[in-house]
N, CA, C and O atoms as a Maestro MAE file, in Angstrom:
{
 s_m_m2io_version
 :::
 2.0.0
}

f_m_ct {
 s_m_title
 :::
 protein
 m_atom[344] {
  # First column is atom index #
  i_m_mmod_type
  r_m_x_coord
  r_m_y_coord
  r_m_z_coord
  i_m_residue_number
  s_m_chain_name
  s_m_pdb_residue_name
  s_m_pdb_atom_name
  i_m_atomic_number
  :::
  1 25 1.005 -1.304 0.688 1 A "MET " " N  " 7
  2 3 0.155 0.201 0.124 1 A "MET " " CA " 6
  3 2 1.026 1.171 0.022 1 A "MET " " C  " 6
  4 15 2.153 1.226 0.514 1 A "MET " " O  " 8
  5 25 0.389 2.058 -0.732 2 A "GLN " " N  " 7
  6 3 1.169 3.593 -0.867 2 A "GLN " " CA " 6
  7 2 1.443 4.193 0.516 2 A "GLN " " C  " 6
  8 15 1.487 3.364 1.425 2 A "GLN " " O  " 8
  9 25 1.580 5.105 0.753 3 A "LYS " " N  " 7
  10 3 2.077 5.434 2.201 3 A "LYS " " CA " 6
  11 2 1.125 6.811 2.192 3 A "LYS " " C  " 6
  12 15 0.792 7.253 3.291 3 A "LYS " " O  " 8
  13 25 0.665 7.518 0.948 4 A "HIS " " N  " 7
  14 3 -0.883 8.000 0.487 4 A "HIS " " CA " 6
  15 2 -2.130 7.769 1.348 4 A "HIS " " C  " 6
  16 15 -2.807 8.394 2.165 4 A "HIS " " O  " 8
  17 25 -2.088 5.934 0.459 5 A "THR " " N  " 7
  18 3 -3.957 5.356 0.951 5 A "THR " " CA " 6
  19 2 -3.674 5.455 1.775 5 A "THR " " C  " 6
  20 15 -4.419 6.152 2.464 5 A "THR " " O  " 8
  21 25 -2.170 4.794 2.607 6 A "LYS " " N  " 7
  22 3 -2.713 4.414 3.739 6 A "LYS " " CA " 6
  23 2 -2.783 5.656 5.283 6 A "LYS " " C  " 6
  24 15 -3.296 5.607 6.401 6 A "LYS " " O  " 8
  25 25 -1.789 6.866 4.359 7 A "ILE " " N  " 7
  26 3 -2.482 8.178 5.736 7 A "ILE " " CA " 6
  27 2 -3.814 7.544 5.320 7 A "ILE " " C  " 6
  28 15 -4.275 6.713 6.102 7 A "ILE " " O  " 8
  29 25 -4.523 7.828 4.157 8 A "TYR " " N  " 7
  30 3 -6.556 7.695 4.236 8 A "TYR " " CA " 6
  31 2 -6.964 7.230 4.866 8 A "TYR " " C  " 6
  32 15 -7.500 7.459 5.950 8 A "TYR " " O  " 8
  33 25 -6.724 6.214 4.102 9 A "MET " " N  " 7
  34 3 -7.059 4.864 5.146 9 A "MET " " CA " 6
  35 2 -7.096 5.214 7.255 9 A "MET " " C  " 6
  36 15 -7.866 5.382 8.201 9 A "MET " " O  " 8
  37 25 -6.023 5.153 6.981 10 A "ASP " " N  " 7
  38 3 -5.904 5.500 8.276 10 A "ASP " " CA " 6
  39 2 -6.825 6.577 9.269 10 A "ASP " " C  " 6
  40 15 -7.301 6.416 10.393 10 A "ASP " " O  " 8
  41 25 -6.840 7.382 8.616 11 A "TYR " " N  " 7
  42 3 -7.596 8.518 9.724 11 A "TYR " " CA " 6
  43 2 -8.748 8.630 9.266 11 A "TYR " " C  " 6
  44 15 -9.338 9.654 9.608 11 A "TYR " " O  " 8
  45 25 -9.539 7.595 8.287 12 A "PHE " " N  " 7
  46 3 -10.844 8.151 8.466 12 A "PHE " " CA " 6
  47 2 -11.757 6.544 8.512 12 A "PHE " " C  " 6
  48 15 -12.986 6.600 8.553 12 A "PHE " " O  " 8
  49 25 -11.179 5.417 8.503 13 A "GLY " " N  " 7
  50 3 -10.434 4.193 9.917 13 A "GLY " " CA " 6
  51 2 -11.727 3.246 8.660 13 A "GLY " " C  " 6
  52 15 -12.841 2.728 8.743 13 A "GLY " " O  " 8
  53 25 -10.536 3.515 7.465 14 A "TYR " " N  " 7
  54 3 -11.667 2.612 6.203 14 A "TYR " " CA " 6
  55 2 -10.227 1.179 5.927 14 A "TYR " " C  " 6
  56 15 -9.014 1.379 5.987 14 A "TYR " " O  " 8
  57 25 -10.802 0.082 5.690 15 A "HIS " " N  " 7
  58 3 -10.310 -1.230 5.212 15 A "HIS " " CA " 6
  59 2 -10.071 -1.765 4.169 15 A "HIS " " C  " 6
  60 15 -10.886 -2.654 3.927 15 A "HIS " " O  " 8
  61 25 -9.076 -1.593 3.185 16 A "LEU " " N  " 7
  62 3 -9.424 -2.142 1.575 16 A "LEU " " CA " 6
  63 2 -10.497 -2.337 1.228 16 A "LEU " " C  " 6
  64 15 -11.123 -1.765 0.335 16 A "LEU " " O  " 8
  65 25 -11.036 -3.759 2.389 17 A "SER " " N  " 7
  66 3 -12.924 -3.992 1.767 17 A "SER " " CA " 6
  67 2 -13.921 -2.915 1.477 17 A "SER " " C  " 6
  68 15 -14.967 -3.141 0.867 17 A "SER " " O  " 8
  69 25 -13.551 -1.669 1.956 18 A "ASP " " N  " 7
  70 3 -14.671 -1.030 2.496 18 A "ASP " " CA " 6
  71 2 -14.464 -0.330 1.239 18 A "ASP " " C  " 6
  72 15 -13.426 -0.056 0.636 18 A "ASP " " O  " 8
  73 25 -15.888 -0.064 0.939 19 A "PHE " " N  " 7
  74 3 -16.435 1.136 -0.011 19 A "PHE " " CA " 6
  75 2 -15.688 2.795 0.275 19 A "PHE " " C  " 6
  76 15 -16.014 3.571 1.173 19 A "PHE " " O  " 8
  77 25 -14.814 2.977 -0.591 20 A "LEU " " N  " 7
  78 3 -14.715 4.825 -0.442 20 A "LEU " " CA " 6
  79 2 -15.887 5.876 -1.202 20 A "LEU " " C  " 6
  80 15 -16.294 5.745 -2.356 20 A "LEU " " O  " 8
  81 25 -16.047 6.293 -0.820 21 A "PRO " " N  " 7
  82 3 -17.426 6.744 -1.551 21 A "PRO " " CA " 6
  83 2 -16.477 8.202 -1.937 21 A "PRO " " C  " 6
  84 15 -15.692 8.648 -1.101 21 A "PRO " " O  " 8
  85 25 -16.683 8.938 -3.453 22 A "CYS " " N  " 7
  86 3 -15.781 10.071 -3.821 22 A "CYS " " CA " 6
  87 2 -17.025 11.335 -2.906 22 A "CYS " " C  " 6
  88 15 -18.232 11.504 -2.732 22 A "CYS " " O  " 8
  89 25 -15.490 12.046 -2.501 23 A "GLU " " N  " 7
  90 3 -16.306 13.469 -1.686 23 A "GLU " " CA " 6
  91 2 -16.508 14.205 -2.432 23 A "GLU " " C  " 6
  92 15 -16.266 15.291 -1.904 23 A "GLU " " O  " 8
  93 25 -16.958 14.404 -3.827 24 A "ILE " " N  " 7
  94 3 -17.909 14.902 -4.147 24 A "ILE " " CA " 6
  95 2 -19.067 14.560 -4.498 24 A "ILE " " C  " 6
  96 15 -19.947 15.419 -4.452 24 A "ILE " " O  " 8
  97 25 -19.426 13.058 -4.998 25 A "CYS " " N  " 7
  98 3 -21.244 13.042 -5.429 25 A "CYS " " CA " 6
  99 2 -21.354 11.405 -4.450 25 A "CYS " " C  " 6
  100 15 -22.307 10.691 -4.136 25 A "CYS " " O  " 8
  101 25 -19.901 11.324 -4.220 26 A "GLY " " N  " 7
  102 3 -20.510 9.480 -3.057 26 A "GLY " " CA " 6
  103 2 -21.085 8.640 -3.725 26 A "GLY " " C  " 6
  104 15 -22.259 8.326 -3.528 26 A "GLY " " O  " 8
  105 25 -20.413 8.186 -4.543 27 A "CYS " " N  " 7
  106 3 -20.166 7.002 -5.633 27 A "CYS " " CA " 6
  107 2 -18.610 6.811 -5.391 27 A "CYS " " C  " 6
  108 15 -17.812 7.594 -4.875 27 A "CYS " " O  " 8
  109 25 -18.342 5.094 -6.097 28 A "GLN " " N  " 7
  110 3 -16.984 4.692 -5.951 28 A "GLN " " CA " 6
  111 2 -16.125 5.490 -5.979 28 A "GLN " " C  " 6
  112 15 -15.931 5.866 -7.135 28 A "GLN " " O  " 8
  113 25 -15.417 6.009 -5.182 29 A "ALA " " N  " 7
  114 3 -14.451 6.679 -5.450 29 A "ALA " " CA " 6
  115 2 -13.209 5.247 -5.953 29 A "ALA " " C  " 6
  116 15 -13.444 4.040 -5.898 29 A "ALA " " O  " 8
  117 25 -11.822 5.978 -6.450 30 A "VAL " " N  " 7
  118 3 -10.990 4.767 -7.244 30 A "VAL " " CA " 6
  119 2 -9.843 5.493 -7.449 30 A "VAL " " C  " 6
  120 15 -8.914 4.817 -7.890 30 A "VAL " " O  " 8
  121 25 -9.572 6.871 -7.233 31 A "ASP " " N  " 7
  122 3 -8.754 7.588 -7.089 31 A "ASP " " CA " 6
  123 2 -8.802 8.183 -5.872 31 A "ASP " " C  " 6
  124 15 -9.785 7.957 -5.166 31 A "ASP " " O  " 8
  125 25 -7.637 9.147 -5.345 32 A "LEU " " N  " 7
  126 3 -6.978 9.074 -4.015 32 A "LEU " " CA " 6
  127 2 -5.957 9.997 -4.691 32 A "LEU " " C  " 6
  128 15 -4.949 9.450 -5.140 32 A "LEU " " O  " 8
  129 25 -6.148 12.003 -4.889 33 A "HIS " " N  " 7
  130 3 -6.155 13.117 -5.343 33 A "HIS " " CA " 6
  131 2 -5.447 13.293 -4.334 33 A "HIS " " C  " 6
  132 15 -5.701 13.044 -3.155 33 A "HIS " " O  " 8
  133 25 -4.112 13.938 -5.026 34 A "HIS " " N  " 7
  134 3 -3.199 15.151 -4.185 34 A "HIS " " CA " 6
  135 2 -4.010 16.728 -4.409 34 A "HIS " " C  " 6
  136 15 -4.040 16.983 -5.613 34 A "HIS " " O  " 8
  137 25 -4.541 17.622 -3.723 35 A "ILE " " N  " 7
  138 3 -5.640 18.927 -4.062 35 A "ILE " " CA " 6
  139 2 -3.824 19.907 -4.300 35 A "ILE " " C  " 6
  140 15 -3.507 20.916 -4.929 35 A "ILE " " O  " 8
  141 25 -3.107 18.995 -3.484 36 A "GLU " " N  " 7
  142 3 -1.582 20.380 -4.497 36 A "GLU " " CA " 6
  143 2 -0.841 19.445 -4.652 36 A "GLU " " C  " 6
  144 15 -0.234 18.876 -3.745 36 A "GLU " " O  " 8
  145 25 -0.814 19.261 -5.446 37 A "ALA " " N  " 7
  146 3 0.102 18.280 -6.869 37 A "ALA " " CA " 6
  147 2 1.563 18.046 -6.199 37 A "ALA " " C  " 6
  148 15 2.137 19.015 -5.701 37 A "ALA " " O  " 8
  149 25 2.259 16.556 -6.185 38 A "ARG " " N  " 7
  150 3 3.150 16.283 -5.816 38 A "ARG " " CA " 6
  151 2 4.294 16.576 -6.138 38 A "ARG " " C  " 6
  152 15 5.359 16.727 -5.538 38 A "ARG " " O  " 8
  153 25 3.751 16.680 -7.769 39 A "GLY " " N  " 7
  154 3 5.004 16.893 -8.829 39 A "GLY " " CA " 6
  155 2 5.786 16.594 -9.142 39 A "GLY " " C  " 6
  156 15 6.117 16.255 -8.006 39 A "GLY " " O  " 8
  157 25 7.108 16.152 -10.060 40 A "MET " " N  " 7
  158 3 7.616 15.516 -10.649 40 A "MET " " CA " 6
  159 2 9.136 14.598 -9.654 40 A "MET " " C  " 6
  160 15 10.259 14.858 -9.221 40 A "MET " " O  " 8
  161 25 8.091 13.379 -9.741 41 A "GLY " " N  " 7
  162 3 9.877 12.706 -8.808 41 A "GLY " " CA " 6
  163 2 8.483 12.527 -7.641 41 A "GLY " " C  " 6
  164 15 9.108 11.748 -6.921 41 A "GLY " " O  " 8
  165 25 7.395 12.623 -7.071 42 A "GLY " " N  " 7
  166 3 6.493 12.886 -6.542 42 A "GLY " " CA " 6
  167 2 7.013 13.068 -4.763 42 A "GLY " " C  " 6
  168 15 7.618 12.123 -4.256 42 A "GLY " " O  " 8
  169 25 6.814 13.919 -4.196 43 A "SER " " N  " 7
  170 3 7.241 14.699 -2.904 43 A "SER " " CA " 6
  171 2 6.583 14.106 -1.924 43 A "SER " " C  " 6
  172 15 5.398 14.124 -2.256 43 A "SER " " O  " 8
  173 25 6.704 13.591 -0.901 44 A "ASN " " N  " 7
  174 3 6.123 13.288 0.491 44 A "ASN " " CA " 6
  175 2 6.067 14.435 0.808 44 A "ASN " " C  " 6
  176 15 4.849 14.597 0.734 44 A "ASN " " O  " 8
  177 25 6.358 15.125 1.030 45 A "GLN " " N  " 7
  178 3 5.899 16.667 1.577 45 A "GLN " " CA " 6
  179 2 4.216 16.895 1.429 45 A "GLN " " C  " 6
  180 15 3.527 17.607 2.160 45 A "GLN " " O  " 8
  181 25 3.827 16.202 0.442 46 A "ARG " " N  " 7
  182 3 2.286 17.269 -0.069 46 A "ARG " " CA " 6
  183 2 1.549 15.341 0.484 46 A "ARG " " C  " 6
  184 15 0.390 15.149 0.116 46 A "ARG " " O  " 8
  185 25 1.968 14.615 0.964 47 A "ASP " " N  " 7
  186 3 1.379 12.941 1.754 47 A "ASP " " CA " 6
  187 2 0.776 13.318 2.915 47 A "ASP " " C  " 6
  188 15 0.994 12.373 3.674 47 A "ASP " " O  " 8
  189 25 0.076 14.231 3.568 48 A "VAL " " N  " 7
  190 3 -1.072 14.652 4.519 48 A "VAL " " CA " 6
  191 2 -2.492 14.613 4.580 48 A "VAL " " C  " 6
  192 15 -3.008 15.212 3.636 48 A "VAL " " O  " 8
  193 25 -3.300 14.097 5.394 49 A "ILE " " N  " 7
  194 3 -4.519 13.980 5.211 49 A "ILE " " CA " 6
  195 2 -5.486 14.600 4.841 49 A "ILE " " C  " 6
  196 15 -6.595 14.073 4.753 49 A "ILE " " O  " 8
  197 25 -5.147 16.400 4.426 50 A "GLU " " N  " 7
  198 3 -5.324 17.479 4.307 50 A "GLU " " CA " 6
  199 2 -5.497 17.685 3.192 50 A "GLU " " C  " 6
  200 15 -6.297 18.548 2.830 50 A "GLU " " O  " 8
  201 25 -4.510 16.653 1.998 51 A "ASN " " N  " 7
  202 3 -4.082 16.828 0.828 51 A "ASN " " CA " 6
  203 2 -5.005 16.294 -0.004 51 A "ASN " " C  " 6
  204 15 -5.809 16.793 -0.791 51 A "ASN " " O  " 8
  205 25 -4.719 15.102 0.340 52 A "LEU " " N  " 7
  206 3 -5.721 13.745 -0.181 52 A "LEU " " CA " 6
  207 2 -6.927 13.127 0.092 52 A "LEU " " C  " 6
  208 15 -7.442 12.418 0.956 52 A "LEU " " O  " 8
  209 25 -7.317 13.919 -1.486 53 A "MET " " N  " 7
  210 3 -9.045 13.636 -1.533 53 A "MET " " CA " 6
  211 2 -9.641 12.661 -2.059 53 A "MET " " C  " 6
  212 15 -9.218 13.026 -3.155 53 A "MET " " O  " 8
  213 25 -10.259 11.713 -2.322 54 A "ALA " " N  " 7
  214 3 -11.024 10.141 -2.682 54 A "ALA " " CA " 6
  215 2 -11.550 10.700 -3.374 54 A "ALA " " C  " 6
  216 15 -11.980 11.762 -2.924 54 A "ALA " " O  " 8
  217 25 -11.883 10.377 -4.952 55 A "LEU " " N  " 7
  218 3 -12.887 10.875 -6.168 55 A "LEU " " CA " 6
  219 2 -12.706 9.673 -6.575 55 A "LEU " " C  " 6
  220 15 -11.881 8.790 -6.340 55 A "LEU " " O  " 8
  221 25 -14.290 9.867 -7.711 56 A "CYS " " N  " 7
  222 3 -14.513 8.655 -8.743 56 A "CYS " " CA " 6
  223 2 -13.518 9.350 -9.960 56 A "CYS " " C  " 6
  224 15 -13.270 10.537 -10.172 56 A "CYS " " O  " 8
  225 25 -13.234 8.591 -10.396 57 A "ARG " " N  " 7
  226 3 -12.902 8.652 -12.181 57 A "ARG " " CA " 6
  227 2 -13.371 10.026 -12.871 57 A "ARG " " C  " 6
  228 15 -12.808 10.995 -13.381 57 A "ARG " " O  " 8
  229 25 -14.211 9.764 -12.717 58 A "GLY " " N  " 7
  230 3 -14.525 11.217 -13.245 58 A "GLY " " CA " 6
  231 2 -14.235 12.191 -12.619 58 A "GLY " " C  " 6
  232 15 -13.461 12.971 -13.173 58 A "GLY " " O  " 8
  233 25 -14.668 12.486 -11.417 59 A "HIS " " N  " 7
  234 3 -13.959 13.617 -10.768 59 A "HIS " " CA " 6
  235 2 -12.590 13.927 -11.122 59 A "HIS " " C  " 6
  236 15 -12.094 14.997 -11.474 59 A "HIS " " O  " 8
  237 25 -12.095 12.821 -10.965 60 A "HIS " " N  " 7
  238 3 -10.848 12.720 -11.191 60 A "HIS " " CA " 6
  239 2 -10.338 13.805 -12.394 60 A "HIS " " C  " 6
  240 15 -9.669 14.838 -12.356 60 A "HIS " " O  " 8
  241 25 -10.930 13.117 -13.373 61 A "ILE " " N  " 7
  242 3 -10.029 13.592 -14.546 61 A "ILE " " CA " 6
  243 2 -11.295 15.296 -14.574 61 A "ILE " " C  " 6
  244 15 -10.898 16.457 -14.675 61 A "ILE " " O  " 8
  245 25 -12.241 14.999 -14.493 62 A "PHE " " N  " 7
  246 3 -12.740 17.074 -14.517 62 A "PHE " " CA " 6
  247 2 -12.422 17.832 -13.468 62 A "PHE " " C  " 6
  248 15 -12.516 19.038 -13.694 62 A "PHE " " O  " 8
  249 25 -11.994 17.459 -12.145 63 A "TYR " " N  " 7
  250 3 -10.957 17.797 -11.175 63 A "TYR " " CA " 6
  251 2 -9.538 18.471 -11.077 63 A "TYR " " C  " 6
  252 15 -8.854 19.375 -10.597 63 A "TYR " " O  " 8
  253 25 -9.601 17.351 -11.896 64 A "GLY " " N  " 7
  254 3 -7.767 17.056 -10.854 64 A "GLY " " CA " 6
  255 2 -7.316 18.106 -11.998 64 A "GLY " " C  " 6
  256 15 -7.541 18.439 -13.161 64 A "GLY " " O  " 8
  257 25 -6.230 18.505 -10.440 65 A "ASP " " N  " 7
  258 3 -4.936 18.888 -11.791 65 A "ASP " " CA " 6
  259 2 -4.941 20.438 -12.089 65 A "ASP " " C  " 6
  260 15 -4.007 21.140 -12.477 65 A "ASP " " O  " 8
  261 25 -6.191 20.769 -11.813 66 A "LYS " " N  " 7
  262 3 -6.503 22.226 -12.714 66 A "LYS " " CA " 6
  263 2 -6.918 23.443 -11.417 66 A "LYS " " C  " 6
  264 15 -7.717 23.427 -10.481 66 A "LYS " " O  " 8
  265 25 -6.091 24.277 -11.846 67 A "LYS " " N  " 7
  266 3 -6.213 25.045 -10.414 67 A "LYS " " CA " 6
  267 2 -7.160 26.419 -10.656 67 A "LYS " " C  " 6
  268 15 -6.838 27.579 -10.401 67 A "LYS " " O  " 8
  269 25 -7.965 26.109 -11.019 68 A "GLN " " N  " 7
  270 3 -9.300 26.924 -11.044 68 A "GLN " " CA " 6
  271 2 -10.044 26.466 -10.157 68 A "GLN " " C  " 6
  272 15 -10.752 27.256 -9.532 68 A "GLN " " O  " 8
  273 25 -10.091 24.860 -9.821 69 A "TYR " " N  " 7
  274 3 -10.738 24.477 -8.336 69 A "TYR " " CA " 6
  275 2 -10.608 23.320 -7.594 69 A "TYR " " C  " 6
  276 15 -11.170 22.293 -7.211 69 A "TYR " " O  " 8
  277 25 -9.141 24.278 -7.566 70 A "LYS " " N  " 7
  278 3 -8.088 23.702 -6.072 70 A "LYS " " CA " 6
  279 2 -9.012 24.492 -5.039 70 A "LYS " " C  " 6
  280 15 -9.298 23.702 -4.139 70 A "LYS " " O  " 8
  281 25 -9.513 25.572 -4.844 71 A "ASP " " N  " 7
  282 3 -9.340 25.785 -3.716 71 A "ASP " " CA " 6
  283 2 -11.476 25.737 -3.046 71 A "ASP " " C  " 6
  284 15 -12.092 26.072 -2.034 71 A "ASP " " O  " 8
  285 25 -11.787 25.137 -4.342 72 A "MET " " N  " 7
  286 3 -13.080 24.549 -4.293 72 A "MET " " CA " 6
  287 2 -13.165 23.332 -3.256 72 A "MET " " C  " 6
  288 15 -13.820 23.176 -2.226 72 A "MET " " O  " 8
  289 25 -11.915 22.248 -4.178 73 A "LEU " " N  " 7
  290 3 -11.459 21.061 -3.425 73 A "LEU " " CA " 6
  291 2 -11.177 20.841 -2.570 73 A "LEU " " C  " 6
  292 15 -11.633 19.923 -1.889 73 A "LEU " " O  " 8
  293 25 -10.231 21.668 -2.238 74 A "LYS " " N  " 7
  294 3 -10.034 22.358 -0.524 74 A "LYS " " CA " 6
  295 2 -11.403 22.113 0.218 74 A "LYS " " C  " 6
  296 15 -11.782 21.029 0.663 74 A "LYS " " O  " 8
  297 25 -12.054 23.275 0.270 75 A "GLU " " N  " 7
  298 3 -13.114 23.346 0.781 75 A "GLU " " CA " 6
  299 2 -13.835 22.358 0.750 75 A "GLU " " C  " 6
  300 15 -14.238 22.304 1.912 75 A "GLU " " O  " 8
  301 25 -14.459 21.202 0.003 76 A "LEU " " N  " 7
  302 3 -15.236 19.619 -0.168 76 A "LEU " " CA " 6
  303 2 -14.041 19.704 1.173 76 A "LEU " " C  " 6
  304 15 -14.368 20.057 2.306 76 A "LEU " " O  " 8
  305 25 -12.719 19.334 0.813 77 A "HIS " " N  " 7
  306 3 -12.048 17.927 1.858 77 A "HIS " " CA " 6
  307 2 -12.359 19.020 3.321 77 A "HIS " " C  " 6
  308 15 -12.925 18.457 4.259 77 A "HIS " " O  " 8
  309 25 -12.167 19.829 3.421 78 A "LEU " " N  " 7
  310 3 -11.841 19.987 5.062 78 A "LEU " " CA " 6
  311 2 -13.204 19.430 4.866 78 A "LEU " " C  " 6
  312 15 -13.215 18.206 4.733 78 A "LEU " " O  " 8
  313 25 -15.076 20.398 4.785 79 A "LYS " " N  " 7
  314 3 -15.500 19.678 4.887 79 A "LYS " " CA " 6
  315 2 -16.230 18.143 4.794 79 A "LYS " " C  " 6
  316 15 -17.460 18.095 4.799 79 A "LYS " " O  " 8
  317 25 -15.544 17.063 4.720 80 A "PHE " " N  " 7
  318 3 -15.657 16.366 4.762 80 A "PHE " " CA " 6
  319 2 -14.873 15.251 5.675 80 A "PHE " " C  " 6
  320 15 -15.148 14.191 6.238 80 A "PHE " " O  " 8
  321 25 -13.746 16.100 5.497 81 A "MET " " N  " 7
  322 3 -13.046 15.872 6.214 81 A "MET " " CA " 6
  323 2 -13.902 15.881 8.332 81 A "MET " " C  " 6
  324 15 -13.967 14.954 9.138 81 A "MET " " O  " 8
  325 25 -14.278 17.078 8.434 82 A "GLN " " N  " 7
  326 3 -15.188 17.760 9.568 82 A "GLN " " CA " 6
  327 2 -16.354 16.252 9.735 82 A "GLN " " C  " 6
  328 15 -16.330 15.512 10.718 82 A "GLN " " O  " 8
  329 25 -17.004 16.126 8.911 83 A "GLU " " N  " 7
  330 3 -18.366 15.386 8.715 83 A "GLU " " CA " 6
  331 2 -17.919 14.120 8.821 83 A "GLU " " C  " 6
  332 15 -18.840 13.331 9.028 83 A "GLU " " O  " 8
  333 25 -16.548 13.490 8.740 84 A "ASN " " N  " 7
  334 3 -16.593 11.816 8.815 84 A "ASN " " CA " 6
  335 2 -14.718 10.872 9.770 84 A "ASN " " C  " 6
  336 15 -14.427 9.853 10.396 84 A "ASN " " O  " 8
  337 25 -13.997 12.221 9.201 85 A "GLY " " N  " 7
  338 3 -13.049 12.010 10.190 85 A "GLY " " CA " 6
  339 2 -12.405 12.178 11.783 85 A "GLY " " C  " 6
  340 15 -12.435 13.297 12.295 85 A "GLY " " O  " 8
  341 25 -11.900 11.169 12.437 86 A "LYS " " N  " 7
  342 3 -11.662 11.467 12.998 86 A "LYS " " CA " 6
  343 2 -11.797 12.732 14.197 86 A "LYS " " C  " 6
  344 15 -10.980 12.802 15.114 86 A "LYS " " O  " 8
  :::
 }
 m_bond[343] {
  # First column is bond index #
  i_m_from
  i_m_to
  i_m_order
  :::
  1 1 2 1
  2 2 3 1
  3 3 4 2
  4 3 5 1
  5 5 6 1
  6 6 7 1
  7 7 8 2
  8 7 9 1
  9 9 10 1
  10 10 11 1
  11 11 12 2
  12 11 13 1
  13 13 14 1
  14 14 15 1
  15 15 16 2
  16 15 17 1
  17 17 18 1
  18 18 19 1
  19 19 20 2
  20 19 21 1
  21 21 22 1
  22 22 23 1
  23 23 24 2
  24 23 25 1
  25 25 26 1
  26 26 27 1
  27 27 28 2
  28 27 29 1
  29 29 30 1
  30 30 31 1
  31 31 32 2
  32 31 33 1
  33 33 34 1
  34 34 35 1
  35 35 36 2
  36 35 37 1
  37 37 38 1
  38 38 39 1
  39 39 40 2
  40 39 41 1
  41 41 42 1
  42 42 43 1
  43 43 44 2
  44 43 45 1
  45 45 46 1
  46 46 47 1
  47 47 48 2
  48 47 49 1
  49 49 50 1
  50 50 51 1
  51 51 52 2
  52 51 53 1
  53 53 54 1
  54 54 55 1
  55 55 56 2
  56 55 57 1
  57 57 58 1
  58 58 59 1
  59 59 60 2
  60 59 61 1
  61 61 62 1
  62 62 63 1
  63 63 64 2
  64 63 65 1
  65 65 66 1
  66 66 67 1
  67 67 68 2
  68 67 69 1
  69 69 70 1
  70 70 71 1
  71 71 72 2
  72 71 73 1
  73 73 74 1
  74 74 75 1
  75 75 76 2
  76 75 77 1
  77 77 78 1
  78 78 79 1
  79 79 80 2
  80 79 81 1
  81 81 82 1
  82 82 83 1
  83 83 84 2
  84 83 85 1
  85 85 86 1
  86 86 87 1
  87 87 88 2
  88 87 89 1
  89 89 90 1
  90 90 91 1
  91 91 92 2
  92 91 93 1
  93 93 94 1
  94 94 95 1
  95 95 96 2
  96 95 97 1
  97 97 98 1
  98 98 99 1
  99 99 100 2
  100 99 101 1
  101 101 102 1
  102 102 103 1
  103 103 104 2
  104 103 105 1
  105 105 106 1
  106 106 107 1
  107 107 108 2
  108 107 109 1
  109 109 110 1
  110 110 111 1
  111 111 112 2
  112 111 113 1
  113 113 114 1
  114 114 115 1
  115 115 116 2
  116 115 117 1
  117 117 118 1
  118 118 119 1
  119 119 120 2
  120 119 121 1
  121 121 122 1
  122 122 123 1
  123 123 124 2
  124 123 125 1
  125 125 126 1
  126 126 127 1
  127 127 128 2
  128 127 129 1
  129 129 130 1
  130 130 131 1
  131 131 132 2
  132 131 133 1
  133 133 134 1
  134 134 135 1
  135 135 136 2
  136 135 137 1
  137 137 138 1
  138 138 139 1
  139 139 140 2
  140 139 141 1
  141 141 142 1
  142 142 143 1
  143 143 144 2
  144 143 145 1
  145 145 146 1
  146 146 147 1
  147 147 148 2
  148 147 149 1
  149 149 150 1
  150 150 151 1
  151 151 152 2
  152 151 153 1
  153 153 154 1
  154 154 155 1
  155 155 156 2
  156 155 157 1
  157 157 158 1
  158 158 159 1
  159 159 160 2
  160 159 161 1
  161 161 162 1
  162 162 163 1
  163 163 164 2
  164 163 165 1
  165 165 166 1
  166 166 167 1
  167 167 168 2
  168 167 169 1
  169 169 170 1
  170 170 171 1
  171 171 172 2
  172 171 173 1
  173 173 174 1
  174 174 175 1
  175 175 176 2
  176 175 177 1
  177 177 178 1
  178 178 179 1
  179 179 180 2
  180 179 181 1
  181 181 182 1
  182 182 183 1
  183 183 184 2
  184 183 185 1
  185 185 186 1
  186 186 187 1
  187 187 188 2
  188 187 189 1
  189 189 190 1
  190 190 191 1
  191 191 192 2
  192 191 193 1
  193 193 194 1
  194 194 195 1
  195 195 196 2
  196 195 197 1
  197 197 198 1
  198 198 199 1
  199 199 200 2
  200 199 201 1
  201 201 202 1
  202 202 203 1
  203 203 204 2
  204 203 205 1
  205 205 206 1
  206 206 207 1
  207 207 208 2
  208 207 209 1
  209 209 210 1
  210 210 211 1
  211 211 212 2
  212 211 213 1
  213 213 214 1
  214 214 215 1
  215 215 216 2
  216 215 217 1
  217 217 218 1
  218 218 219 1
  219 219 220 2
  220 219 221 1
  221 221 222 1
  222 222 223 1
  223 223 224 2
  224 223 225 1
  225 225 226 1
  226 226 227 1
  227 227 228 2
  228 227 229 1
  229 229 230 1
  230 230 231 1
  231 231 232 2
  232 231 233 1
  233 233 234 1
  234 234 235 1
  235 235 236 2
  236 235 237 1
  237 237 238 1
  238 238 239 1
  239 239 240 2
  240 239 241 1
  241 241 242 1
  242 242 243 1
  243 243 244 2
  244 243 245 1
  245 245 246 1
  246 246 247 1
  247 247 248 2
  248 247 249 1
  249 249 250 1
  250 250 251 1
  251 251 252 2
  252 251 253 1
  253 253 254 1
  254 254 255 1
  255 255 256 2
  256 255 257 1
  257 257 258 1
  258 258 259 1
  259 259 260 2
  260 259 261 1
  261 261 262 1
  262 262 263 1
  263 263 264 2
  264 263 265 1
  265 265 266 1
  266 266 267 1
  267 267 268 2
  268 267 269 1
  269 269 270 1
  270 270 271 1
  271 271 272 2
  272 271 273 1
  273 273 274 1
  274 274 275 1
  275 275 276 2
  276 275 277 1
  277 277 278 1
  278 278 279 1
  279 279 280 2
  280 279 281 1
  281 281 282 1
  282 282 283 1
  283 283 284 2
  284 283 285 1
  285 285 286 1
  286 286 287 1
  287 287 288 2
  288 287 289 1
  289 289 290 1
  290 290 291 1
  291 291 292 2
  292 291 293 1
  293 293 294 1
  294 294 295 1
  295 295 296 2
  296 295 297 1
  297 297 298 1
  298 298 299 1
  299 299 300 2
  300 299 301 1
  301 301 302 1
  302 302 303 1
  303 303 304 2
  304 303 305 1
  305 305 306 1
  306 306 307 1
  307 307 308 2
  308 307 309 1
  309 309 310 1
  310 310 311 1
  311 311 312 2
  312 311 313 1
  313 313 314 1
  314 314 315 1
  315 315 316 2
  316 315 317 1
  317 317 318 1
  318 318 319 1
  319 319 320 2
  320 319 321 1
  321 321 322 1
  322 322 323 1
  323 323 324 2
  324 323 325 1
  325 325 326 1
  326 326 327 1
  327 327 328 2
  328 327 329 1
  329 329 330 1
  330 330 331 1
  331 331 332 2
  332 331 333 1
  333 333 334 1
  334 334 335 1
  335 335 336 2
  336 335 337 1
  337 337 338 1
  338 338 339 1
  339 339 340 2
  340 339 341 1
  341 341 342 1
  342 342 343 1
  343 343 344 2
  :::
 }
}
């Protein structure tokens, strides 16, 4: 399991066999998105729960790595953390 996946799963208390909801629409999440991109080479400094968001493939393609949506994604993720986190 990748480090960022473990961080996300541990924070929300998920197990590998659990349903992970997309934080935008509630459908099955298949991607963990770094809201602030890790950049080339994959910086571990971005592997913090505040920067990791579960998304379905459609929302990851539509919103991922587009500057104009970062603030919206951060706001939605913080709300999701408050409602579902530890």
